C-alpha positions as CSV (number, residue, x, y, z in Angstrom):
1,M,0.0,-0.1,-0.1
2,E,2.7,3.3,0.8
3,N,4.6,1.9,-2.8
4,I,1.1,2.3,-4.5
5,Q,0.7,5.7,-2.6
6,H,4.4,7.0,-3.3
7,F,4.1,6.4,-7.1
8,F,0.6,7.8,-7.4
9,A,1.0,11.7,-7.1
10,P,3.9,12.3,-9.6
11,L,2.2,10.2,-12.0
12,V,-1.5,11.4,-11.8
13,L,0.6,14.7,-13.2
14,L,2.3,12.7,-15.8
15,V,-1.2,11.5,-17.1
16,L,-2.5,14.4,-16.8
17,L,-0.6,16.2,-19.2
18,S,0.0,13.2,-21.6
19,T,-3.9,13.7,-22.0
20,T,-3.3,17.3,-22.5
21,V,-1.1,17.2,-25.1
22,N,-3.0,14.2,-26.7
23,A,-6.6,15.3,-25.8
24,Q,-7.8,15.8,-29.5
25,P,-6.9,12.2,-30.7
26,A,-8.4,10.6,-27.6
27,Q,-11.4,12.7,-27.8
28,E,-11.9,11.4,-31.4
29,S,-11.0,8.1,-30.6
30,E,-13.5,8.1,-27.5
31,M,-16.2,9.4,-30.0
32,E,-15.3,6.5,-32.8
33,A,-15.2,3.9,-29.3
34,R,-18.7,5.2,-27.8
35,A,-20.2,4.4,-31.3
36,A,-19.2,1.2,-31.4
37,L,-20.6,0.9,-28.4
38,D,-24.1,2.0,-29.3
39,R,-23.9,-0.4,-32.3
40,F,-23.6,-3.1,-30.0
41,L,-26.4,-2.0,-27.8
42,E,-28.8,-1.6,-30.8
43,A,-27.7,-4.7,-32.1
44,W,-28.2,-6.4,-28.5
45,N,-31.6,-5.1,-28.7
46,S,-32.9,-6.9,-31.4
47,A,-31.9,-10.2,-29.6
48,D,-30.6,-11.8,-33.0
49,N,-27.0,-13.3,-32.7
50,N,-26.0,-12.7,-36.3
51,I,-26.8,-9.1,-35.9
52,I,-24.6,-8.9,-32.2
53,R,-21.5,-10.8,-34.2
54,K,-21.2,-7.8,-36.9
55,T,-20.8,-5.2,-33.9
56,V,-17.9,-6.9,-32.0
57,N,-14.1,-7.7,-32.6
58,Y,-12.1,-11.1,-32.1
59,P,-11.3,-13.3,-30.2
60,Y,-14.2,-11.4,-28.4
61,I,-13.5,-12.1,-24.5
62,T,-16.8,-12.2,-21.5
63,H,-15.0,-12.2,-18.3
64,A,-17.6,-14.5,-16.6
65,P,-17.9,-15.2,-12.9
66,F,-16.7,-18.6,-13.5
67,G,-13.7,-17.7,-15.7
68,M,-13.4,-16.7,-19.6
69,V,-15.5,-17.5,-22.3
70,I,-13.8,-17.1,-25.5
71,A,-15.5,-16.4,-28.9
72,N,-12.6,-16.8,-31.6
73,E,-14.6,-16.5,-34.5
74,P,-18.5,-14.9,-34.8
75,E,-19.9,-18.5,-34.9
76,Q,-18.7,-19.3,-31.4
77,F,-20.4,-15.8,-30.1
78,N,-23.8,-16.3,-28.4
79,T,-26.3,-15.4,-25.9
80,D,-29.5,-17.1,-24.5
81,F,-32.0,-14.7,-25.3
82,D,-34.5,-16.6,-24.7
83,G,-34.0,-16.8,-21.5
84,L,-33.8,-13.5,-21.4
85,K,-37.1,-12.9,-22.4
86,K,-38.2,-15.7,-19.6
87,Q,-36.9,-13.1,-17.2
88,G,-39.1,-10.7,-18.8
89,W,-36.5,-8.9,-20.7
90,A,-37.4,-6.9,-23.7
91,R,-34.8,-4.2,-24.0
92,S,-31.9,-2.8,-22.4
93,T,-30.4,0.7,-22.2
94,F,-27.1,2.2,-21.5
95,D,-27.9,4.5,-18.2
96,K,-24.2,6.2,-17.7
97,I,-21.1,5.6,-20.1
98,T,-17.6,6.4,-18.0
99,P,-14.5,6.5,-20.4
100,G,-11.2,5.5,-18.8
101,Q,-8.1,4.9,-20.7
102,S,-7.8,5.6,-24.1
103,S,-5.9,5.3,-27.2
104,D,-5.9,5.2,-30.9
105,Q,-6.1,1.7,-30.8
106,K,-8.3,0.9,-27.3
107,V,-10.8,2.7,-24.9
108,N,-12.3,1.5,-21.7
109,F,-15.5,2.3,-20.7
110,E,-17.8,2.1,-17.2
111,V,-21.4,1.4,-18.2
112,E,-24.2,1.5,-15.8
113,Y,-27.3,-0.4,-17.5
114,S,-30.9,-1.5,-17.4
115,R,-32.5,-4.2,-18.2
116,L,-36.8,-3.2,-19.0
117,N,-39.6,-5.4,-19.6
118,A,-42.2,-4.9,-22.4
119,A,-44.4,-2.0,-20.5
120,G,-40.8,-0.3,-20.0
121,E,-40.4,-1.4,-16.3
122,V,-37.2,-1.5,-15.0
123,I,-36.4,-5.1,-14.0
124,S,-32.7,-5.0,-13.1
125,R,-29.9,-2.8,-13.0
126,G,-26.1,-4.0,-13.4
127,Y,-22.5,-2.7,-14.1
128,M,-20.3,-3.5,-16.7
129,F,-16.6,-3.0,-18.0
130,Y,-16.0,-2.8,-21.9
131,V,-12.9,-2.4,-23.8
132,V,-13.9,-1.7,-27.4
133,T,-10.8,-1.8,-30.2
134,N,-10.1,-0.6,-33.2
135,N,-9.0,-3.7,-35.5
136,E,-7.5,-2.2,-38.8
137,G,-9.8,0.9,-38.6
138,R,-13.0,-0.9,-37.4
139,W,-14.0,-0.2,-33.7
140,G,-15.8,-3.1,-32.0
141,M,-16.6,-3.9,-28.4
142,Q,-13.8,-7.3,-27.5
143,Y,-14.1,-7.4,-23.9
144,R,-16.4,-7.3,-21.4
145,A,-16.8,-8.2,-17.3
146,P,-19.6,-7.7,-15.2
147,G,-18.9,-5.2,-12.0
148,Q,-20.8,-4.2,-8.9
149,L,-22.9,-1.2,-9.0
150,S,-21.8,1.5,-6.9
151,P,-21.6,0.1,-3.5
152,E,-22.3,1.2,0.4
153,P,-19.1,2.1,1.5
154,D,-19.1,0.0,4.7
155,E,-19.7,-3.5,3.2
156,A,-16.9,-5.3,4.5
157,V,-16.5,-8.0,2.1
158,L,-15.6,-5.2,-0.8
159,I,-13.7,-3.6,1.5
160,D,-11.3,-6.5,1.8
161,A,-11.3,-7.3,-1.9
162,R,-10.2,-4.1,-2.2
163,Q,-7.5,-4.2,0.1
164,A,-6.3,-7.8,-1.6
165,A,-5.7,-6.6,-4.9
166,I,-3.9,-3.3,-3.5
167,A,-1.3,-6.2,-1.5
168,L,-1.5,-8.2,-4.7
169,V,-0.3,-5.5,-7.5
170,D,2.4,-4.4,-4.6
171,E,3.5,-8.2,-4.4
172,F,3.6,-8.3,-8.3
173,F,5.9,-5.8,-8.2
174,V,8.0,-6.5,-5.9
175,A,8.5,-10.1,-7.7
176,F,9.3,-8.1,-11.0
177,N,11.7,-6.3,-9.6
178,A,13.6,-9.5,-8.1
179,A,13.3,-11.3,-11.8
180,D,11.4,-13.9,-9.4
181,N,9.2,-15.7,-11.6
182,A,8.3,-18.3,-8.8
183,A,6.5,-15.7,-6.8
184,L,5.3,-13.8,-9.7
185,L,3.1,-17.3,-10.9
186,K,2.2,-16.9,-6.9
187,V,-0.1,-13.6,-8.1
188,S,-0.9,-15.0,-11.4
189,H,-4.0,-16.8,-12.7
190,V,-3.6,-19.7,-15.7
191,P,-5.3,-19.4,-18.4
192,Q,-4.7,-15.7,-18.6
193,I,-5.2,-13.0,-21.0
194,M,-3.2,-10.1,-22.4
195,L,-4.8,-7.6,-25.1
196,S,-1.7,-5.2,-26.6
197,A,-1.2,-3.6,-28.9
198,G,-3.8,-5.3,-31.3
199,Q,-2.5,-9.1,-30.3
200,F,-4.6,-11.6,-28.5
201,I,-2.3,-13.5,-25.8
202,L,-3.5,-16.4,-24.3
203,A,-2.0,-17.9,-21.3
204,E,-2.9,-21.6,-21.2
205,D,-0.4,-22.8,-19.3
206,I,2.7,-21.4,-16.9
207,A,5.3,-21.5,-20.1
208,S,3.6,-18.5,-21.6
209,P,5.8,-15.7,-22.0
210,I,3.0,-13.6,-20.4
211,V,3.1,-15.3,-16.9
212,T,6.7,-16.5,-16.8
213,M,8.9,-13.8,-18.0
214,N,12.4,-13.7,-20.0
215,F,13.8,-11.1,-18.0
216,E,17.1,-11.5,-19.4
217,R,15.6,-10.5,-22.6
218,M,14.3,-7.4,-21.7
219,R,17.8,-6.4,-20.3
220,E,19.1,-6.9,-23.7
221,R,16.0,-5.5,-25.9
222,E,15.5,-2.3,-23.7
223,N,18.0,-1.8,-21.0
224,W,15.4,-2.5,-18.6
225,H,16.8,-2.5,-14.9
226,S,13.3,-1.8,-12.7
227,S,10.3,-1.2,-13.0
228,E,7.6,0.9,-10.4
229,L,3.9,1.2,-9.8
230,G,2.8,4.9,-11.0
231,Y,-0.6,5.8,-11.7
232,F,-3.5,3.3,-9.9
233,E,-7.0,4.1,-9.7
234,V,-9.4,0.7,-8.6
235,V,-12.1,1.2,-10.8
236,N,-14.7,-1.6,-10.1
237,V,-14.8,-3.9,-7.2
238,S,-16.9,-6.9,-6.5
239,E,-16.5,-10.3,-3.9
240,N,-14.5,-12.0,-6.4
241,Q,-13.3,-9.4,-8.8
242,V,-11.4,-6.3,-8.9
243,I,-10.8,-4.1,-12.1
244,V,-7.8,-1.4,-11.8
245,E,-6.4,0.8,-14.3
246,L,-2.7,1.8,-13.6
247,S,0.4,2.4,-15.3
248,F,3.8,1.1,-14.9
249,E,6.9,2.5,-15.1
250,R,10.5,1.4,-16.6
251,F,13.8,2.4,-15.8
252,N,17.3,1.4,-17.2
253,P,20.4,1.2,-14.7
254,N,21.1,4.6,-14.8
255,A,17.7,5.3,-13.1
256,E,16.2,7.4,-16.2
257,H,12.7,6.9,-16.6
258,Y,12.6,5.4,-20.4
259,L,9.0,3.6,-20.6
260,T,5.3,5.0,-19.0
261,G,2.6,1.6,-19.8
262,P,-1.2,2.4,-19.1
263,A,-2.7,-0.8,-18.5
264,V,-6.1,-2.3,-17.1
265,W,-5.5,-5.2,-15.1
266,V,-8.4,-7.2,-13.7
267,L,-8.0,-9.4,-10.8
268,N,-10.1,-12.3,-9.3
269,R,-10.3,-14.4,-6.7
270,R,-10.3,-18.4,-7.5
271,E,-10.5,-21.0,-5.0
272,G,-9.4,-18.4,-2.7
273,S,-6.8,-16.8,-4.3
274,W,-6.2,-13.8,-6.1
275,G,-4.5,-13.4,-9.2
276,V,-3.9,-11.3,-12.4
277,E,-6.1,-12.9,-15.0
278,F,-6.8,-10.3,-17.7
279,R,-4.2,-7.3,-18.6
280,S,-4.6,-4.9,-21.7
281,L,-2.2,-2.7,-22.2
282,M,-2.4,0.7,-24.0
283,P,0.4,2.2,-26.3
284,P,3.2,3.0,-24.0
285,I,4.6,6.3,-23.4
286,R,8.2,6.5,-24.4
287,H,10.2,9.4,-22.8
288,L,13.9,9.1,-23.7
289,E,13.5,8.9,-27.8
């Protein structure tokens, strides 16, 4: 927790500065990504999987409570609309859309939604975290994770989840700087997915390079020496899942700060243990070029 607080303040300034410099591209990306979300909602309300399949990018990931469901091809995307209709559903609305990290390749959104019956009455409300991506000029939703609507501040189970997630991120950076893959595995879940630079990487076992790092290669390729946690914000907390937006800062042996990597991490509790399960990386900001 102390490490997170130590690096938070300077990185807020860095993020604000970079946001100011890149405001116009970010605004354009948010508009394109928001339009993609609107297309998805319109297709969703058609209750036609064939129409919905045209509004998302692939591989498409649904981060369900029991794990990640991956649709590699459009035909693998299916929603049980008959089951929803039996529950009284007729259509859905997006009530509040909050953009998060954004680039020309990817925009994150928090969405509060409602499900309505045929009479237009709200039958349930919920929260969803979306990652909308630009796949060769085509914007589409590629990742979704259900979360929890704003809880009461004194809900002990959510406070515990938040604290566990913060401690886990701290442990991750300690293990990373020690180049200790065994320690990293203790704070990582497998399978795990990373979306980075338009690439979809699925770690199905611990041999995957996103789970077992090649630290020697990092040192050779970019003169890496250490990493620090920079900007850090808990986006959503539920009992077994915490979504965070953060940045990791990389330094060379001369203590020169050469890279900032904005990212989303989704941490989940599986069989009582917390671990990183999904990461979405924004394009890095390079400082020494």
